[in-house]
N, C-alpha and C positions, 0 to 999 in steps of 0.2 A: 479359618481356612475354610471354605467354602467347597465342597465333592458335590460334583455331577456326574454321573451315570451316563448321562446323557443316551437313557433309552437301553444302556447296555446289561442284559442280564440273564440267567442262567439257570435251568431246575433240570432236575435230579430226584427223582423219589426220596423225599426226606432233607432237601436240600433248595434254599433260593438263594441268591446271591448276586451282587453285581462283579459284574467280571470287567476285568483291567486288562489282560491279554489273553490272546488264543492262538494254539501253535497246531497245528496239523502234520502229524509224522505220516505220509502217505504211503503205502503196503510197496514192500520193493517187489519187483520182477524176478521168478525163476529163470537164470539164464544157463543154458547150455554150453558146452564147449564143445563147438564142431569141427575143429580142424584138423585138417588131414594132414595126415604125416608127410605125402609131398608138397605142401603148401611152404611157401617160402619161411625161413626161420625169421622170428622174432614178429610173424602175422599172426592171429587169432580173428578165428570166425564164430562171432558168439552169436548162437539165436535165442531167442526169448519163447519161451514153453506157452505163453499168455496164463499162467497160473502163478501165484501171488505166494511170496515166503513169507510173510509176516502181514500181519492186518494192520490195518489204518488205525492211530493212538491220537487223541484229541490233547492237547496238557490246557488245562484252563486256570489261570493266575486270578484270584478274586479277593475282593473285603468283605471281611466276616458280619452278616448282622448281627446284632447282641441275641435276639431270639433264634437262629440260625441254629441245628443241632452240627457238634462238632462232628469234622469231616470222618474222624474216623469210625465214628459209628457206620458209617455207610461203604467204607472201604471194602470190597470185594461181592456188592450188589450188582445186580443190574436192576435195569430199568431204562426208562427210555429219556435221552440227556436232548435238553430243548434250549438250545442258543439263539436270543433274539436282540436286535439292535432296531429300536424302530428308525432311527435318523438313517441310515444307509439300506435297511428295507431288507437287512441280515436276517434270513430263518435258517434254523436246521437243527432236524429232527430225525432221530436215528438210535436205535437199541444199543446201551453200552454197555459196559463192567466198569466197574471204579478197578483199577490195576493198584493205584497208590495215592496216599491222600498226605499232605503235609500243612504246618500251621506254621505263622512266626507270629512272634509277640516282642513288641519291642517299648519301651520306655516312652509315652509321647505320641504313639504309630496307632496305628489302627490293625486289627486284629485279619493280617494276609493268610491263604493257605493259597494250595494249589494241589489240584487234581487230575491223575492222567488217568483217560479211560480208553478202555482197548473198544473199538467198535465193533459190533455182532452184526456181522452179516446175514445171520441164519434167519429165517425165517417161519 
């Protein structure tokens, strides 16, 4: 069985791998209920404060390479998350913290894993 990463890689300090999927959970906006007492029953007036109540998160599912350190060794670390896909022109580089890491090993399968990052917006 041939494997093609199609130029899809990600790096984080201590880890370089071929990703199989990436999902992004955008931050949730903080909303305040501004419904007045004299508004019709059953209506709500919600107003965004412009603040975010949660940070953005990125989940990267990947195929581990034999020489790659175990992801558990980088859990909790912060650094620059770099995701690139040469064919589509995707390029992403952002400070992030590894929130959780997992690995999956099955007979006759690759060593697969996933990492969940919290995006660090601090400067």
